[in-house]
C-alpha positions as CSV (number, residue, x, y, z in Angstrom):
1,X,52.8,-109.0,68.1
2,X,50.9,-109.2,65.0
3,X,50.9,-112.7,63.2
4,X,53.3,-113.2,60.3
5,X,51.8,-113.0,56.8
6,X,51.5,-116.3,55.0
7,X,54.4,-116.6,52.1
8,X,53.0,-115.8,48.6
9,X,52.0,-118.8,46.7
10,X,54.2,-120.0,44.1
11,X,53.3,-118.7,40.5
12,X,51.2,-115.8,41.9
13,X,53.8,-113.1,42.0
14,X,53.2,-110.4,39.2
15,X,55.9,-109.8,36.9
16,X,57.1,-106.5,36.4
17,X,55.7,-105.0,32.9
18,X,58.0,-103.6,30.6
19,X,57.4,-99.9,29.9
20,X,55.1,-99.3,27.1
21,X,55.6,-96.8,24.1
22,X,53.8,-94.1,26.1
23,X,56.0,-94.6,29.2
24,X,59.0,-94.6,26.9
25,X,58.2,-91.4,25.2
26,X,57.5,-89.6,28.5
27,X,60.7,-90.9,29.7
28,X,62.9,-90.0,26.8
29,X,60.9,-87.1,25.5
30,X,62.9,-85.2,23.0
31,X,60.3,-82.5,22.0
32,X,58.4,-79.9,23.9
33,X,54.4,-79.7,24.2
34,X,53.6,-81.1,20.9
35,X,50.8,-83.7,20.5
36,X,51.3,-87.0,18.9
37,X,48.8,-88.9,16.9
38,X,48.7,-92.4,15.2
39,X,51.7,-93.9,17.0
40,X,54.0,-91.1,16.1
41,X,53.0,-90.8,12.3
42,X,51.4,-87.3,13.0
43,X,52.4,-84.4,15.2
44,X,50.7,-81.1,16.0
45,X,50.8,-78.2,18.5
46,X,49.4,-78.2,21.9
47,X,46.5,-76.1,20.4
48,X,45.6,-78.3,17.9
49,X,41.8,-78.2,18.5
50,X,41.9,-74.8,16.9
51,X,42.2,-76.6,13.5
52,X,38.7,-77.8,13.8
53,X,37.4,-74.3,13.6
54,X,39.4,-73.7,10.5
55,X,38.0,-76.8,9.1
56,X,34.4,-75.6,9.9
57,X,35.2,-72.2,8.2
58,X,35.9,-74.0,4.9
59,X,33.5,-77.1,5.1
60,X,30.2,-75.0,6.1
61,X,30.7,-72.5,3.1
62,X,31.7,-75.3,0.8
63,X,28.4,-77.1,1.5
64,X,26.3,-73.8,1.2
65,X,27.9,-73.3,-2.2
66,X,27.0,-76.5,-3.6
67,X,23.4,-76.4,-2.2
68,X,22.7,-72.6,-3.4
69,X,25.2,-71.4,-5.7
70,X,26.7,-74.5,-7.5
71,X,23.2,-76.0,-8.0
72,X,22.1,-72.6,-9.5
73,X,24.7,-72.5,-12.3
74,X,24.3,-76.2,-13.0
75,X,20.8,-75.7,-14.0
76,X,21.1,-72.3,-15.9
77,X,24.7,-72.6,-17.5
78,X,26.2,-75.1,-19.9
79,X,29.5,-74.3,-18.1
80,X,28.1,-75.1,-14.5
81,X,29.4,-78.5,-14.7
82,X,33.2,-77.3,-15.3
83,X,32.7,-74.7,-12.5
84,X,31.5,-77.3,-10.2
85,X,34.4,-79.6,-11.0
86,X,37.0,-76.7,-10.2
87,X,35.3,-75.6,-7.1
88,X,35.4,-79.3,-5.9
89,X,39.0,-79.5,-6.6
90,X,39.9,-76.3,-4.9
91,X,37.8,-77.4,-1.9
92,X,39.6,-80.8,-1.7
93,X,43.2,-79.3,-2.0
94,X,42.2,-76.7,0.8
95,X,41.1,-79.1,3.2
96,X,43.6,-81.7,2.6
97,X,46.5,-79.1,2.7
98,X,45.1,-77.7,6.0
99,X,45.3,-81.3,7.6
100,X,48.5,-81.9,6.1
101,X,50.2,-78.7,7.5
102,X,48.5,-79.1,11.0
103,X,49.5,-82.7,11.5
104,X,53.2,-82.4,10.3
105,X,56.5,-81.9,12.0
106,X,57.5,-78.3,11.2
107,X,61.1,-79.0,11.7
108,X,61.6,-79.7,15.5
109,X,65.2,-79.9,16.6
110,X,65.4,-82.7,19.3
111,X,66.1,-81.8,22.6
112,X,69.6,-82.9,24.1
113,X,70.6,-84.0,27.5
114,X,71.2,-81.3,30.1
115,X,74.9,-80.0,30.1
116,X,75.5,-81.6,33.5
117,X,75.3,-84.9,31.8
118,X,77.7,-84.1,29.1
119,X,81.5,-85.4,29.4
120,X,84.1,-83.0,28.4
121,X,87.0,-85.0,26.6
122,X,89.6,-82.3,27.3
123,X,89.1,-82.0,30.9
124,X,88.0,-85.7,31.4
125,X,85.1,-84.5,33.5
126,X,81.4,-84.0,33.3
127,X,80.4,-80.2,32.8
128,X,79.6,-78.1,35.7
129,X,78.9,-75.0,33.9
130,X,76.3,-73.9,31.2
131,X,77.8,-73.4,27.8
132,X,78.4,-69.9,26.6
133,X,75.3,-68.3,25.9
134,X,76.4,-67.2,22.4
135,X,78.7,-68.6,19.8
136,X,79.7,-66.7,16.9
137,X,80.2,-68.4,13.3
138,X,80.6,-67.1,9.8
139,X,78.5,-68.4,7.3
140,X,78.5,-67.5,3.6
141,X,80.6,-64.4,4.3
142,X,78.3,-63.2,7.1
143,X,78.6,-63.3,10.8
144,X,76.0,-65.4,12.5
145,X,75.4,-65.5,16.6
146,X,74.2,-68.6,17.5
147,X,72.2,-68.6,21.0
148,X,72.2,-71.4,23.3
149,X,68.6,-72.6,24.2
150,X,68.5,-73.3,27.9
151,X,65.3,-75.4,27.4
152,X,66.4,-77.7,24.4
153,X,70.3,-77.6,25.4
154,X,71.3,-76.8,22.2
155,X,73.0,-73.9,20.0
156,X,70.1,-73.0,17.5
157,X,71.2,-73.1,14.0
158,X,70.8,-70.0,11.8
159,X,67.1,-69.2,11.1
160,X,66.2,-71.6,14.2
161,X,63.9,-70.1,16.9
162,X,62.2,-71.4,20.0
163,X,58.4,-71.4,20.0
164,X,57.0,-70.4,23.3
165,X,53.9,-72.1,22.5
166,X,55.1,-75.6,21.4
167,X,58.2,-75.3,23.5
168,X,60.4,-76.6,20.6
169,X,63.2,-75.0,18.5
170,X,62.0,-75.2,15.0
171,X,64.4,-74.9,11.9
172,X,63.6,-72.0,9.8
173,X,60.7,-70.9,12.0
174,X,58.3,-68.8,10.3
175,X,55.4,-68.6,12.9
176,X,53.2,-70.6,15.1
177,X,49.8,-70.3,13.4
178,X,46.7,-70.4,15.8
179,X,44.5,-71.3,12.9
180,X,46.0,-74.6,12.2
181,X,47.4,-75.2,15.8
182,X,50.9,-75.8,14.8
183,X,54.3,-74.1,14.1
184,X,55.1,-73.3,10.4
185,X,58.9,-74.2,9.8
186,X,61.2,-75.6,7.3
187,X,59.4,-79.0,6.8
188,X,55.6,-77.8,6.4
189,X,56.1,-74.2,5.2
190,X,55.6,-75.3,1.5
191,X,52.4,-77.1,2.6
192,X,51.2,-73.9,4.5
193,X,52.0,-71.8,1.4
194,X,50.1,-73.7,-0.9
195,X,47.1,-74.2,1.4
196,X,47.0,-70.4,1.6
197,X,47.1,-70.0,-2.0
198,X,44.5,-72.4,-2.9
199,X,42.1,-71.2,0.1
200,X,42.6,-67.7,-1.4
201,X,41.6,-68.8,-4.7
202,X,38.7,-70.8,-3.3
203,X,37.4,-67.8,-1.5
204,X,37.7,-65.5,-4.7
205,X,36.0,-67.9,-6.8
206,X,33.0,-68.3,-4.2
207,X,32.8,-64.6,-3.9
208,X,32.7,-64.0,-7.6
209,X,30.2,-66.8,-8.2
210,X,27.9,-65.7,-5.4
211,X,27.9,-62.0,-6.7
212,X,27.2,-63.3,-10.3
213,X,24.2,-65.2,-9.0
214,X,22.7,-62.4,-7.3
215,X,23.3,-60.1,-10.3
216,X,21.7,-62.5,-12.7
217,X,18.6,-62.9,-10.4
218,X,18.6,-59.0,-10.2
219,X,18.7,-58.5,-14.1
220,X,16.0,-61.4,-14.7
221,X,13.7,-59.5,-12.1
222,X,14.5,-56.1,-13.4
223,X,13.6,-57.0,-17.1
224,X,10.4,-58.8,-16.2
225,X,8.5,-57.0,-13.4
226,X,10.6,-53.7,-12.3
227,X,10.5,-51.8,-15.5
228,X,14.3,-51.4,-15.7
229,X,14.5,-50.1,-12.0
230,X,17.7,-51.7,-11.0
231,X,17.9,-50.8,-7.4
232,X,14.6,-52.1,-6.5
233,X,15.3,-55.3,-8.5
234,X,18.5,-55.9,-6.5
235,X,16.9,-55.4,-3.1
236,X,14.2,-57.8,-4.3
237,X,17.1,-60.4,-5.3
238,X,18.8,-59.9,-1.8
239,X,15.5,-60.8,-0.1
240,X,14.8,-63.6,-2.5
241,X,18.2,-65.1,-1.8
242,X,18.9,-64.7,1.8
243,X,21.3,-67.6,1.6
244,X,23.2,-66.3,-1.1
245,X,23.4,-62.9,0.3
246,X,24.6,-64.1,3.5
247,X,27.2,-66.2,1.7
248,X,28.4,-63.3,-0.1
249,X,28.9,-61.1,2.9
250,X,30.9,-64.1,4.7
251,X,33.0,-64.3,1.7
252,X,33.7,-60.3,1.5
253,X,34.8,-60.9,5.2
254,X,37.1,-63.6,4.5
255,X,38.6,-63.1,1.1
256,X,40.6,-60.1,2.1
257,X,42.5,-62.0,4.6
258,X,43.3,-65.1,2.6
259,X,44.4,-63.2,-0.5
260,X,46.3,-60.7,1.6
261,X,47.9,-63.4,3.3
262,X,48.7,-65.0,-0.1
263,X,50.3,-62.0,-1.5
264,X,52.3,-61.5,1.9
265,X,53.7,-65.0,1.9
266,X,54.7,-64.8,-1.8
267,X,56.7,-61.7,-1.1
268,X,58.2,-63.4,1.5
269,X,59.0,-66.3,-0.5
270,X,60.5,-64.2,-3.3
271,X,62.8,-62.5,-0.9
272,X,63.6,-65.6,1.0
273,X,62.5,-64.2,4.4
274,X,60.3,-65.7,7.2
275,X,57.5,-64.0,8.8
276,X,59.7,-63.9,12.2
277,X,62.7,-62.2,10.3
278,X,60.3,-59.8,8.4
279,X,58.6,-58.6,11.6
280,X,61.8,-58.0,13.4
281,X,63.4,-56.4,10.5
282,X,66.4,-58.7,10.5
283,X,67.4,-58.0,6.9
284,X,65.8,-54.7,6.6
285,X,69.2,-53.3,5.3
286,X,68.8,-55.6,2.2
287,X,71.7,-57.7,3.2
288,X,70.2,-61.1,3.2
289,X,72.7,-64.0,2.9
290,X,69.8,-66.5,2.0
291,X,68.7,-64.5,-0.9
292,X,69.2,-66.5,-4.2
293,X,67.1,-64.1,-6.6
294,X,63.4,-64.5,-7.2
295,X,63.5,-67.9,-9.2
296,X,66.2,-69.5,-6.7
297,X,64.2,-68.4,-3.7
298,X,61.2,-70.2,-5.0
299,X,63.2,-73.2,-5.8
300,X,65.0,-73.2,-2.5
301,X,61.7,-72.5,-0.3
302,X,59.1,-74.4,-2.2
303,X,60.8,-77.3,-4.1
304,X,63.8,-78.3,-2.0
305,X,63.7,-81.8,-0.6
306,X,62.2,-82.2,2.8
307,X,64.5,-84.0,5.2
308,X,63.4,-86.8,7.6
309,X,62.2,-86.0,10.9
310,X,65.1,-86.3,13.3
311,X,63.3,-88.1,16.0
312,X,60.9,-91.0,16.6
313,X,57.8,-89.2,18.5
314,X,56.5,-92.6,19.5
315,X,59.5,-94.0,21.1
316,X,61.4,-90.7,22.0
317,X,64.5,-92.1,20.2
318,X,66.9,-89.9,18.1
319,X,67.1,-90.6,14.4
320,X,70.0,-88.2,14.0
321,X,72.8,-88.3,14.8
322,X,72.9,-92.0,14.2
323,X,75.7,-93.4,16.4
324,X,77.3,-96.8,15.7
325,X,77.9,-99.4,18.2
326,X,81.5,-98.6,18.2
327,X,80.9,-94.9,18.8
328,X,78.5,-95.9,21.6
329,X,81.0,-98.0,23.3
330,X,83.5,-95.1,23.1
331,X,81.1,-92.8,24.8
332,X,80.4,-95.3,27.4
333,X,84.1,-95.7,28.2
334,X,84.5,-92.0,28.5
335,X,81.5,-91.8,30.9
336,X,82.8,-94.6,33.0
337,X,86.6,-94.9,33.0
338,X,86.3,-98.3,34.9
339,X,84.9,-99.9,31.7
340,X,88.3,-99.6,30.1
341,X,90.0,-101.7,32.7
């Protein structure tokens, strides 16, 4: 027989450690595949790294503009300083709003416990069947069919959609933006809209100033040595300013996208629609129960107060609904009838 192991020395036994915030978050996870940063202060989608590419697409051309175009106007025009300040402001707003949109909660509706863990007061038993797939309500005189989400175990409110990338139900879901790596919804749509508008203005300003520099160099060359031959002077200017030429070509390829996106989302705000609703043609018949007129729609979408987050991303605890100790005790008694005796 094997010799018996000696008893552990007193004081050497290790104490069980309490689960840390990360373990608590994994155990009580109330959201999908979103990533959490800085102890829950920031939250983004699972593809948050794609935001780095968008940052580079703004930072690199901005640096080139200051080195090449901005310095040109600062030396030759008295208004160059004002142009430099305006461009700096637009660049700062574009970068700041990009990060704010990418690292904000878009309006995630927390997941609930599975239906088998819910106690039915009427039957005095735990649920054995999944709730009905659809639930009909009347809102503002219009019929809505609420769909039960089997992943989040909730009935989705009107305009709430489950994102297949983040695996979250998002209030007033607009779309999942691959350029920022996050969903765009009720809580961060105003940030996204202002970001798109300011980025479009920045691209337009960069394009105009880049073309203006090439045009000024062309005119100077034509009047000095080309004897009025504008075509030859233009080709010479493009060869003499290759960085500016490449910068203008880049702006031409990008500006149509940002300006077009700004116009498209301005239309959505004016009609109080989301990208998801517009693409699906939800209100193609013109009967939109959320339409409050152009001015009212802009106030509703862009100026409404942003509600607090419904959960603590660090600990996984719910912030809504807030249950009092009395309500919690009542729920405990319902779950455990012996607690009442």
